[in-house]
Each structure stands twice: as structure tokens, then as C-alpha cells.
C-alpha positions in Angstrom: -11.0 -4.8 -26.9 -12.8 -7.8 -28.3 -15.6 -9.8 -26.6 -13.2 -12.7 -26.4 -10.6 -10.5 -24.5 -13.3 -9.4 -22.1 -14.3 -13.0 -21.4 -10.6 -14.0 -20.9 -10.1 -11.2 -18.4 -13.2 -12.3 -16.5 -12.0 -16.0 -16.5 -8.6 -15.0 -15.3 -10.0 -12.8 -12.6 -12.4 -15.6 -11.5 -9.4 -18.0 -11.2 -7.5 -15.6 -9.0 -10.5 -14.8 -6.8 -11.3 -18.5 -6.4 -7.7 -19.2 -5.2 -7.6 -16.0 -3.1 -4.6 -14.9 -5.0 -5.6 -11.5 -6.3 -3.5 -9.2 -4.2 -4.3 -5.6 -4.0 -6.3 -3.9 -6.8 -3.1 -2.4 -8.0 -1.3 -5.8 -8.2 -4.3 -7.4 -9.6 -4.3 -4.9 -12.4 -0.7 -5.7 -13.1 -1.4 -9.5 -13.1 -4.2 -9.0 -15.6 -2.4 -6.3 -17.6 -5.4 -4.0 -17.3 -6.0 -0.6 -15.5 -7.3 -0.4 -12.0 -10.6 1.0 -13.3 -11.0 -2.0 -15.5 -10.3 -4.3 -12.5 -13.3 -2.8 -10.8 -15.4 -3.1 -13.9 -14.5 -6.8 -14.2 -15.4 -7.3 -10.6 -18.7 -5.6 -11.3 -19.2 -8.0 -14.2 -18.8 -11.0 -11.9 -21.2 -9.4 -9.4 -23.7 -8.9 -12.2 -23.6 -12.7 -12.5 -24.5 -13.0 -8.8 -21.0 -13.5 -7.5 -20.7 -12.3 -3.9 -17.2 -10.8 -3.8 -15.5 -9.1 -0.9 -12.0 -7.9 -0.1 -9.9 -9.1 2.8 -7.7 -6.3 3.9 -5.5 -8.5 6.2 -4.8 -11.0 3.4 -4.9 -8.4 0.7 -7.1 -10.4 -1.7 -10.6 -10.6 -3.1 -12.6 -13.7 -2.3 -16.0 -15.2 -2.9 -18.2 -15.0 0.1 -20.3 -17.9 -1.2 -19.2 -20.7 -3.6 -19.5 -19.4 -7.1 -19.1 -21.2 -10.4 -18.4 -19.1 -13.5 -20.7 -20.3 -16.3 -20.3 -18.3 -19.5 
């Protein structure tokens, strides 16, 4: 995987989280065409950038607990 691919995954993940359209970790992995383990690594990447991310079990989506702008 290239650095560019890594950044693209993070940007796509950010867009899905921002719109509360991630679905379950399994469906998110399918949407991003990555493994579930990689989904969790990319979420950790966003958290390392100070994104406060949580999962809503009722809506089955990840969301930002506070407004977050991705600046890479």
C-alpha cells in the first residue's frame, strides 16, 4: 500500500463518518474495500489526529462526537 492509498482511505472514512453513513464495521470494510482490522487502524489514525469518534449501536454507524475537520 502506498502512502497515497493510505490517505485516500482516511479521507473516504472521514466522509462516511461525517455523514453518519459508515454502517457496521463489516459493511464499512466492504465500502472501503479493506479488512475489518484495517478499518480499526484507520479509525485509530483519525483518533491520533484528535478526532473523537464513537459508534452508535442503534443507528449502526460511527460518528464524530465533536465537530472535526480533516486537515492533511
